[in-house]
KOLMAR-790913 format. One record per residue (C-alpha): residue in three letters; x, y, z. Coordinates in steps of 0.1 Angstrom, whole numbers, plus 5000, padded with zeros to 4 digits. Layout:
N
{pt Ala {X Y Z}}
...
END
This chain:
552
{pt Unk {5148 2804 1162}}
{pt Unk {5135 2819 1194}}
{pt Unk {5160 2823 1223}}
{pt Unk {5134 2836 1248}}
{pt Unk {5148 2864 1269}}
{pt Unk {5183 2854 1260}}
{pt Unk {5192 2838 1293}}
{pt Unk {5224 2824 1277}}
{pt Unk {5222 2827 1239}}
{pt Unk {5221 2862 1224}}
{pt Unk {5214 2875 1189}}
{pt Unk {5251 2879 1183}}
{pt Unk {5257 2843 1193}}
{pt Unk {5230 2831 1168}}
{pt Unk {5245 2853 1141}}
{pt Unk {5279 2837 1145}}
{pt Unk {5263 2802 1143}}
{pt Unk {5243 2810 1112}}
{pt Unk {5273 2825 1094}}
{pt Unk {5292 2792 1098}}
{pt Unk {5261 2769 1092}}
{pt Unk {5261 2755 1056}}
{pt Unk {5224 2746 1059}}
{pt Unk {5214 2782 1066}}
{pt Unk {5207 2802 1034}}
{pt Unk {5186 2831 1048}}
{pt Unk {5186 2843 1084}}
{pt Unk {5154 2859 1099}}
{pt Unk {5155 2876 1132}}
{pt Unk {5130 2893 1156}}
{pt Unk {5148 2917 1180}}
{pt Unk {5135 2940 1207}}
{pt Unk {5169 2952 1218}}
{pt Unk {5206 2949 1208}}
{pt Unk {5227 2944 1238}}
{pt Unk {5260 2949 1221}}
{pt Unk {5254 2971 1190}}
{pt Unk {5289 2974 1178}}
{pt Unk {5295 2937 1178}}
{pt Unk {5261 2931 1162}}
{pt Unk {5269 2956 1134}}
{pt Unk {5302 2939 1127}}
{pt Unk {5288 2904 1127}}
{pt Unk {5258 2915 1106}}
{pt Unk {5281 2929 1080}}
{pt Unk {5301 2897 1078}}
{pt Unk {5270 2875 1077}}
{pt Unk {5252 2897 1051}}
{pt Unk {5282 2894 1028}}
{pt Unk {5275 2857 1026}}
{pt Unk {5238 2852 1031}}
{pt Unk {5207 2875 1036}}
{pt Unk {5199 2887 1071}}
{pt Unk {5164 2901 1076}}
{pt Unk {5155 2918 1109}}
{pt Unk {5122 2931 1123}}
{pt Unk {5125 2950 1156}}
{pt Unk {5098 2952 1182}}
{pt Unk {5093 2977 1210}}
{pt Unk {5106 3005 1188}}
{pt Unk {5083 3031 1205}}
{pt Unk {5088 3020 1241}}
{pt Unk {5088 2990 1264}}
{pt Unk {5114 2978 1288}}
{pt Unk {5142 2953 1282}}
{pt Unk {5138 2918 1297}}
{pt Unk {5146 2916 1334}}
{pt Unk {5183 2915 1340}}
{pt Unk {5193 2929 1306}}
{pt Unk {5215 2959 1303}}
{pt Unk {5207 2977 1270}}
{pt Unk {5225 3008 1260}}
{pt Unk {5202 3038 1254}}
{pt Unk {5208 3055 1221}}
{pt Unk {5205 3092 1214}}
{pt Unk {5198 3085 1177}}
{pt Unk {5163 3084 1162}}
{pt Unk {5150 3049 1153}}
{pt Unk {5151 3058 1116}}
{pt Unk {5188 3066 1119}}
{pt Unk {5196 3033 1137}}
{pt Unk {5177 3015 1109}}
{pt Unk {5197 3033 1083}}
{pt Unk {5230 3024 1100}}
{pt Unk {5219 2987 1101}}
{pt Unk {5211 2988 1064}}
{pt Unk {5246 3001 1058}}
{pt Unk {5258 2969 1075}}
{pt Unk {5238 2948 1050}}
{pt Unk {5208 2942 1073}}
{pt Unk {5174 2940 1055}}
{pt Unk {5152 2960 1079}}
{pt Unk {5115 2954 1077}}
{pt Unk {5086 2966 1099}}
{pt Unk {5063 2936 1104}}
{pt Unk {5064 2899 1107}}
{pt Unk {5045 2896 1074}}
{pt Unk {5073 2915 1056}}
{pt Unk {5099 2894 1074}}
{pt Unk {5084 2862 1060}}
{pt Unk {5077 2876 1026}}
{pt Unk {5113 2888 1022}}
{pt Unk {5126 2855 1035}}
{pt Unk {5106 2834 1011}}
{pt Unk {5118 2854 0981}}
{pt Unk {5154 2854 0992}}
{pt Unk {5154 2817 0999}}
{pt Unk {5136 2807 0967}}
{pt Unk {5149 2830 0940}}
{pt Unk {5182 2845 0929}}
{pt Unk {5192 2881 0937}}
{pt Unk {5181 2906 0910}}
{pt Unk {5209 2923 0891}}
{pt Unk {5191 2956 0890}}
{pt Unk {5158 2975 0896}}
{pt Unk {5142 2969 0862}}
{pt Unk {5109 2949 0866}}
{pt Unk {5088 2933 0839}}
{pt Unk {5051 2929 0847}}
{pt Unk {5028 2905 0829}}
{pt Unk {4995 2889 0836}}
{pt Unk {4958 2884 0827}}
{pt Unk {4945 2915 0845}}
{pt Unk {4952 2950 0833}}
{pt Unk {4941 2965 0866}}
{pt Unk {4963 2942 0887}}
{pt Unk {4992 2950 0864}}
{pt Unk {4987 2987 0869}}
{pt Unk {4985 2983 0907}}
{pt Unk {5018 2963 0905}}
{pt Unk {5033 2990 0883}}
{pt Unk {5024 3017 0908}}
{pt Unk {5037 2997 0937}}
{pt Unk {5071 2993 0919}}
{pt Unk {5073 3031 0915}}
{pt Unk {5065 3037 0951}}
{pt Unk {5093 3013 0962}}
{pt Unk {5119 3030 0939}}
{pt Unk {5120 3002 0913}}
{pt Unk {5119 3008 0875}}
{pt Unk {5090 2989 0861}}
{pt Unk {5085 2983 0824}}
{pt Unk {5050 2989 0810}}
{pt Unk {5027 2960 0821}}
{pt Unk {5019 2934 0795}}
{pt Unk {4982 2925 0795}}
{pt Unk {4976 2889 0783}}
{pt Unk {4938 2894 0787}}
{pt Unk {4915 2872 0808}}
{pt Unk {4915 2846 0779}}
{pt Unk {4952 2838 0784}}
{pt Unk {4961 2802 0787}}
{pt Unk {4989 2785 0805}}
{pt Unk {5008 2784 0773}}
{pt Unk {5003 2821 0768}}
{pt Unk {5018 2827 0803}}
{pt Unk {5047 2804 0795}}
{pt Unk {5056 2822 0763}}
{pt Unk {5052 2857 0778}}
{pt Unk {5074 2848 0808}}
{pt Unk {5100 2833 0786}}
{pt Unk {5102 2864 0765}}
{pt Unk {5105 2887 0796}}
{pt Unk {5132 2866 0811}}
{pt Unk {5152 2866 0778}}
{pt Unk {5150 2904 0777}}
{pt Unk {5183 2920 0787}}
{pt Unk {5164 2951 0798}}
{pt Unk {5147 2932 0826}}
{pt Unk {5161 2922 0859}}
{pt Unk {5131 2905 0875}}
{pt Unk {5095 2895 0866}}
{pt Unk {5063 2898 0885}}
{pt Unk {5035 2876 0871}}
{pt Unk {5000 2887 0881}}
{pt Unk {4970 2863 0878}}
{pt Unk {4934 2862 0887}}
{pt Unk {4911 2832 0882}}
{pt Unk {4883 2828 0857}}
{pt Unk {4848 2819 0871}}
{pt Unk {4846 2781 0875}}
{pt Unk {4884 2776 0871}}
{pt Unk {4895 2742 0883}}
{pt Unk {4925 2730 0902}}
{pt Unk {4937 2714 0870}}
{pt Unk {4940 2749 0855}}
{pt Unk {4960 2760 0886}}
{pt Unk {4984 2730 0881}}
{pt Unk {4988 2738 0844}}
{pt Unk {4996 2774 0851}}
{pt Unk {5020 2766 0878}}
{pt Unk {5039 2741 0856}}
{pt Unk {5040 2766 0828}}
{pt Unk {5055 2793 0850}}
{pt Unk {5080 2769 0866}}
{pt Unk {5092 2756 0833}}
{pt Unk {5097 2790 0819}}
{pt Unk {5115 2802 0850}}
{pt Unk {5138 2771 0850}}
{pt Unk {5150 2781 0816}}
{pt Unk {5164 2814 0829}}
{pt Unk {5175 2807 0865}}
{pt Unk {5195 2839 0869}}
{pt Unk {5164 2862 0872}}
{pt Unk {5139 2862 0900}}
{pt Unk {5102 2855 0893}}
{pt Unk {5074 2864 0917}}
{pt Unk {5037 2857 0913}}
{pt Unk {5008 2879 0926}}
{pt Unk {4976 2858 0929}}
{pt Unk {4943 2872 0939}}
{pt Unk {4915 2848 0949}}
{pt Unk {4934 2822 0928}}
{pt Unk {4926 2791 0948}}
{pt Unk {4954 2766 0948}}
{pt Unk {4979 2784 0926}}
{pt Unk {5003 2790 0955}}
{pt Unk {5002 2754 0965}}
{pt Unk {5005 2743 0929}}
{pt Unk {5036 2764 0924}}
{pt Unk {5053 2746 0952}}
{pt Unk {5040 2712 0941}}
{pt Unk {5051 2718 0905}}
{pt Unk {5087 2722 0916}}
{pt Unk {5087 2695 0943}}
{pt Unk {5102 2660 0941}}
{pt Unk {5086 2650 0974}}
{pt Unk {5059 2624 0972}}
{pt Unk {5025 2641 0968}}
{pt Unk {4996 2628 0989}}
{pt Unk {4966 2613 0970}}
{pt Unk {4932 2600 0979}}
{pt Unk {4921 2564 0974}}
{pt Unk {4914 2571 0937}}
{pt Unk {4949 2585 0931}}
{pt Unk {4938 2621 0928}}
{pt Unk {4954 2650 0948}}
{pt Unk {4933 2658 0979}}
{pt Unk {4911 2689 0978}}
{pt Unk {4925 2721 0992}}
{pt Unk {4914 2735 1025}}
{pt Unk {4887 2762 1024}}
{pt Unk {4911 2790 1031}}
{pt Unk {4933 2780 1002}}
{pt Unk {4903 2777 0979}}
{pt Unk {4892 2812 0988}}
{pt Unk {4928 2826 0984}}
{pt Unk {4926 2841 1019}}
{pt Unk {4944 2875 1016}}
{pt Unk {4954 2874 1053}}
{pt Unk {4973 2842 1051}}
{pt Unk {5011 2844 1046}}
{pt Unk {5027 2838 1013}}
{pt Unk {5030 2800 1006}}
{pt Unk {5047 2779 1032}}
{pt Unk {5084 2772 1028}}
{pt Unk {5086 2735 1029}}
{pt Unk {5119 2718 1037}}
{pt Unk {5108 2689 1016}}
{pt Unk {5100 2709 0985}}
{pt Unk {5133 2706 0966}}
{pt Unk {5132 2717 0929}}
{pt Unk {5144 2692 0903}}
{pt Unk {5174 2699 0881}}
{pt Unk {5184 2729 0902}}
{pt Unk {5152 2748 0895}}
{pt Unk {5139 2771 0922}}
{pt Unk {5105 2774 0938}}
{pt Unk {5084 2804 0928}}
{pt Unk {5070 2824 0957}}
{pt Unk {5034 2835 0953}}
{pt Unk {5019 2865 0972}}
{pt Unk {4982 2874 0977}}
{pt Unk {4988 2911 0972}}
{pt Unk {5008 2932 0947}}
{pt Unk {5023 2955 0974}}
{pt Unk {5036 2926 0994}}
{pt Unk {5054 2910 0964}}
{pt Unk {5069 2943 0953}}
{pt Unk {5080 2953 0988}}
{pt Unk {5099 2920 0991}}
{pt Unk {5114 2924 0956}}
{pt Unk {5125 2960 0965}}
{pt Unk {5143 2947 0996}}
{pt Unk {5160 2921 0975}}
{pt Unk {5171 2947 0949}}
{pt Unk {5186 2969 0977}}
{pt Unk {5203 2940 0993}}
{pt Unk {5218 2928 0960}}
{pt Unk {5231 2963 0954}}
{pt Unk {5247 2963 0989}}
{pt Unk {5264 2930 0981}}
{pt Unk {5279 2945 0949}}
{pt Unk {5291 2975 0968}}
{pt Unk {5304 2954 0996}}
{pt Unk {5326 2936 0972}}
{pt Unk {5345 2968 0966}}
{pt Unk {5339 2989 0998}}
{pt Unk {5367 3014 0990}}
{pt Unk {5395 3023 1014}}
{pt Unk {5402 3046 1043}}
{pt Unk {5427 3070 1027}}
{pt Unk {5460 3080 1043}}
{pt Unk {5470 3117 1044}}
{pt Unk {5506 3127 1048}}
{pt Unk {5498 3158 1068}}
{pt Unk {5480 3140 1096}}
{pt Unk {5499 3142 1129}}
{pt Unk {5483 3113 1149}}
{pt Unk {5510 3113 1176}}
{pt Unk {5508 3150 1181}}
{pt Unk {5470 3149 1184}}
{pt Unk {5472 3121 1210}}
{pt Unk {5496 3141 1231}}
{pt Unk {5474 3172 1229}}
{pt Unk {5443 3151 1239}}
{pt Unk {5462 3136 1269}}
{pt Unk {5472 3170 1281}}
{pt Unk {5437 3184 1278}}
{pt Unk {5420 3154 1295}}
{pt Unk {5445 3156 1324}}
{pt Unk {5426 3187 1336}}
{pt Unk {5392 3170 1338}}
{pt Unk {5370 3139 1330}}
{pt Unk {5352 3155 1301}}
{pt Unk {5353 3189 1286}}
{pt Unk {5342 3210 1256}}
{pt Unk {5374 3225 1241}}
{pt Unk {5378 3263 1237}}
{pt Unk {5384 3279 1204}}
{pt Unk {5422 3278 1205}}
{pt Unk {5423 3241 1216}}
{pt Unk {5397 3232 1190}}
{pt Unk {5417 3248 1162}}
{pt Unk {5449 3232 1174}}
{pt Unk {5435 3197 1175}}
{pt Unk {5417 3199 1142}}
{pt Unk {5448 3213 1126}}
{pt Unk {5467 3181 1135}}
{pt Unk {5443 3164 1110}}
{pt Unk {5446 3190 1083}}
{pt Unk {5413 3207 1091}}
{pt Unk {5416 3244 1091}}
{pt Unk {5391 3267 1109}}
{pt Unk {5387 3303 1100}}
{pt Unk {5396 3322 1132}}
{pt Unk {5369 3344 1147}}
{pt Unk {5383 3372 1169}}
{pt Unk {5362 3384 1199}}
{pt Unk {5348 3420 1196}}
{pt Unk {5335 3431 1230}}
{pt Unk {5336 3468 1219}}
{pt Unk {5334 3486 1186}}
{pt Unk {5371 3495 1189}}
{pt Unk {5380 3458 1194}}
{pt Unk {5359 3449 1164}}
{pt Unk {5378 3475 1142}}
{pt Unk {5412 3463 1155}}
{pt Unk {5402 3426 1147}}
{pt Unk {5391 3436 1112}}
{pt Unk {5424 3454 1106}}
{pt Unk {5442 3422 1117}}
{pt Unk {5422 3399 1095}}
{pt Unk {5417 3422 1065}}
{pt Unk {5385 3434 1049}}
{pt Unk {5359 3423 1039}}
{pt Unk {5348 3408 1072}}
{pt Unk {5317 3394 1089}}
{pt Unk {5303 3405 1123}}
{pt Unk {5285 3377 1141}}
{pt Unk {5267 3373 1174}}
{pt Unk {5276 3340 1191}}
{pt Unk {5249 3340 1218}}
{pt Unk {5231 3306 1216}}
{pt Unk {5198 3321 1204}}
{pt Unk {5215 3340 1176}}
{pt Unk {5243 3317 1165}}
{pt Unk {5242 3309 1128}}
{pt Unk {5210 3329 1125}}
{pt Unk {5216 3353 1096}}
{pt Unk {5178 3353 1091}}
{pt Unk {5173 3371 1125}}
{pt Unk {5200 3396 1118}}
{pt Unk {5226 3381 1141}}
{pt Unk {5251 3378 1112}}
{pt Unk {5263 3408 1091}}
{pt Unk {5283 3399 1060}}
{pt Unk {5305 3417 1035}}
{pt Unk {5315 3446 1057}}
{pt Unk {5340 3463 1034}}
{pt Unk {5355 3490 1057}}
{pt Unk {5355 3503 1093}}
{pt Unk {5326 3526 1088}}
{pt Unk {5303 3497 1077}}
{pt Unk {5316 3476 1106}}
{pt Unk {5309 3502 1132}}
{pt Unk {5274 3508 1118}}
{pt Unk {5267 3471 1118}}
{pt Unk {5280 3468 1154}}
{pt Unk {5256 3496 1165}}
{pt Unk {5226 3481 1148}}
{pt Unk {5234 3447 1163}}
{pt Unk {5235 3460 1198}}
{pt Unk {5205 3482 1193}}
{pt Unk {5184 3453 1181}}
{pt Unk {5195 3425 1204}}
{pt Unk {5211 3440 1236}}
{pt Unk {5244 3445 1252}}
{pt Unk {5277 3431 1237}}
{pt Unk {5281 3410 1269}}
{pt Unk {5249 3392 1260}}
{pt Unk {5256 3390 1222}}
{pt Unk {5293 3380 1224}}
{pt Unk {5301 3394 1189}}
{pt Unk {5331 3382 1169}}
{pt Unk {5347 3393 1137}}
{pt Unk {5356 3368 1110}}
{pt Unk {5371 3370 1076}}
{pt Unk {5346 3366 1047}}
{pt Unk {5346 3332 1030}}
{pt Unk {5339 3326 0993}}
{pt Unk {5302 3322 0986}}
{pt Unk {5289 3287 0985}}
{pt Unk {5265 3262 1001}}
{pt Unk {5263 3260 1039}}
{pt Unk {5266 3225 1052}}
{pt Unk {5272 3208 1086}}
{pt Unk {5295 3179 1094}}
{pt Unk {5292 3160 1127}}
{pt Unk {5307 3130 1143}}
{pt Unk {5295 3115 1176}}
{pt Unk {5301 3083 1196}}
{pt Unk {5266 3070 1204}}
{pt Unk {5263 3046 1233}}
{pt Unk {5243 3021 1212}}
{pt Unk {5255 3026 1176}}
{pt Unk {5292 3035 1182}}
{pt Unk {5310 3062 1162}}
{pt Unk {5287 3078 1136}}
{pt Unk {5295 3105 1110}}
{pt Unk {5266 3127 1099}}
{pt Unk {5261 3152 1071}}
{pt Unk {5235 3176 1059}}
{pt Unk {5229 3212 1047}}
{pt Unk {5230 3238 1075}}
{pt Unk {5198 3255 1086}}
{pt Unk {5162 3244 1080}}
{pt Unk {5170 3214 1058}}
{pt Unk {5187 3195 1087}}
{pt Unk {5171 3212 1117}}
{pt Unk {5135 3214 1105}}
{pt Unk {5132 3186 1079}}
{pt Unk {5157 3162 1094}}
{pt Unk {5175 3158 1061}}
{pt Unk {5206 3143 1075}}
{pt Unk {5226 3112 1063}}
{pt Unk {5248 3090 1084}}
{pt Unk {5276 3065 1081}}
{pt Unk {5294 3043 1106}}
{pt Unk {5330 3053 1113}}
{pt Unk {5356 3046 1099}}
{pt Unk {5342 3059 1066}}
{pt Unk {5358 3048 1033}}
{pt Unk {5362 3070 1003}}
{pt Unk {5333 3054 0985}}
{pt Unk {5311 3058 1016}}
{pt Unk {5320 3095 1018}}
{pt Unk {5310 3099 0981}}
{pt Unk {5276 3082 0987}}
{pt Unk {5271 3102 1020}}
{pt Unk {5272 3135 1001}}
{pt Unk {5246 3123 0977}}
{pt Unk {5223 3106 1002}}
{pt Unk {5205 3137 1015}}
{pt Unk {5173 3149 0997}}
{pt Unk {5188 3184 0992}}
{pt Unk {5220 3171 0975}}
{pt Unk {5210 3186 0941}}
{pt Unk {5219 3220 0957}}
{pt Unk {5255 3209 0957}}
{pt Unk {5255 3198 0920}}
{pt Unk {5242 3228 0902}}
{pt Unk {5205 3228 0908}}
{pt Unk {5185 3251 0885}}
{pt Unk {5215 3266 0869}}
{pt Unk {5236 3273 0900}}
{pt Unk {5273 3266 0900}}
{pt Unk {5283 3231 0913}}
{pt Unk {5304 3232 0944}}
{pt Unk {5336 3214 0953}}
{pt Unk {5322 3181 0966}}
{pt Unk {5356 3163 0965}}
{pt Unk {5369 3188 0990}}
{pt Unk {5338 3182 1012}}
{pt Unk {5344 3144 1010}}
{pt Unk {5380 3148 1020}}
{pt Unk {5369 3169 1050}}
{pt Unk {5345 3142 1061}}
{pt Unk {5372 3115 1057}}
{pt Unk {5396 3136 1079}}
{pt Unk {5369 3139 1106}}
{pt Unk {5363 3102 1104}}
{pt Unk {5400 3095 1109}}
{pt Unk {5402 3118 1139}}
{pt Unk {5373 3101 1157}}
{pt Unk {5384 3066 1147}}
{pt Unk {5421 3072 1157}}
{pt Unk {5412 3088 1191}}
{pt Unk {5381 3074 1209}}
{pt Unk {5385 3102 1234}}
{pt Unk {5370 3125 1208}}
{pt Unk {5334 3118 1216}}
{pt Unk {5318 3147 1195}}
{pt Unk {5329 3170 1167}}
{pt Unk {5307 3196 1150}}
{pt Unk {5317 3217 1121}}
{pt Unk {5291 3243 1113}}
{pt Unk {5288 3260 1090}}
{pt Unk {5311 3245 1064}}
{pt Unk {5307 3267 1033}}
{pt Unk {5315 3247 1002}}
{pt Unk {5324 3270 0973}}
{pt Unk {5332 3262 0937}}
{pt Unk {5368 3257 0946}}
{pt Unk {5376 3246 0982}}
{pt Unk {5356 3251 1014}}
{pt Unk {5358 3271 1046}}
{pt Unk {5351 3258 1081}}
{pt Unk {5336 3288 1099}}
{pt Unk {5327 3272 1132}}
{pt Unk {5339 3241 1151}}
{pt Unk {5333 3225 1185}}
{pt Unk {5350 3194 1199}}
{pt Unk {5342 3175 1231}}
{pt Unk {5366 3151 1248}}
{pt Unk {5360 3124 1274}}
{pt Unk {5379 3093 1286}}
{pt Unk {5374 3065 1261}}
{pt Unk {5346 3040 1269}}
{pt Unk {5355 3004 1277}}
{pt Unk {5352 2982 1245}}
{pt Unk {5333 2950 1253}}
{pt Unk {5326 2941 1217}}
{pt Unk {5359 2924 1210}}
{pt Unk {5366 2887 1213}}
{pt Unk {5342 2859 1222}}
{pt Unk {5315 2862 1248}}
{pt Unk {5320 2842 1280}}
{pt Unk {5288 2825 1293}}
{pt Unk {5282 2823 1330}}
{pt Unk {5289 2791 1348}}
{pt Unk {5260 2778 1370}}
END
């Protein structure tokens, strides 16, 4: 469906219609903007739980919205927005070709129950290319079975039947190339052989990769069709067009004919002109099937007895009464976070060496001396953080070195903080984005997140299962689980911290940003060493209830 520039009908309206339409099995959408992202995410999650939703987005790198459209500007990178849409069950693709390929597979074949892929065919080279494509897409291919170029339709049938009967296989990719002088009758025989074998095991998807294979794609559709087939005056099928005879690699995968209904509940087999296209579509189906399984048991947002939601609301109201938006000071930040059971290690200001010594006596040794100036904050590599100071002599020496290297205390703004148990430094953030809504982010502190962008995100409110997957979603997650012999850290405590931050932002929309950095996760427990919170009046929610169309 094309709704033009959405004069009246929006993508959200179409989603609601498709969800209720019994004749819609798969929804394909091309979008250039999402006018109401929160509502789209909610509707997409509901729709994807019932039927696949495939989306390709244009104008990702620029371009203006259609005239008269108000589109929220997001502060999140495009890759992050795509990841959030995938968490809502949306199958995100990059091109129209991928959109159609995924749609054909999802409409014609069952969802795979896992990532294990059997590969068989009459070309060893094409089988290896398919194997490599599966590995690149994160699938688990079995060693390709080479039937040799002498394989007959019966050989394909027997091999496909064995693969589908194998409990260690979740999907099958059949690769085929033609022999010189091969006729359309051979195409018909091969198509019928594949269709009959697939019909005997309807629970597993089957895909065909054909290279210069003439009319196999059309034959696969015809073999499963009860629609009358056109014939010439002699009663023979008409010759195929030149592009089909040549197996044009630029044409889309076979057309999805509304009339092509399979007999006895059998499904049509999609055929693709390139291995990477078939495997990419299969990989999207595998990820979507896993999302469907996870969505059946999404987990729960836990309740904590020590959360003081009413007290936090009263504190927020008092703080906002003094201004429209503000970043909280240290005392206010600690007070608000403590209402949700989040403790922050206090850092006492040390404008002079004597003040530093007094603060250390109050906290108790060992302590850390830190410069909180923006260019030195969290930068132990530059010397702006001195750790494990065991007594006053070491503290005063470190203070002198710090001011000698970087300047006056007024510029450095040093603080003294009690030492936390050794562990892995992480960062937890929550922000209300104008386009995506409330988002929780997690990564390792330092170069991993700042330089490499190794950060994972989830939509708020976060469930216990989502918090567990969030910790494991970053590429550097092995550092938390005992990489190269190191001691594993307390990830359950980290998950609980993220769930508490999620609850805070979800319960109080006035909390528009929270940053906990660093959060040092030790073998037992964790320590929040730095925290900032920003408040602002809550935005108006326009994503609730039906949309009212204008009256002309």
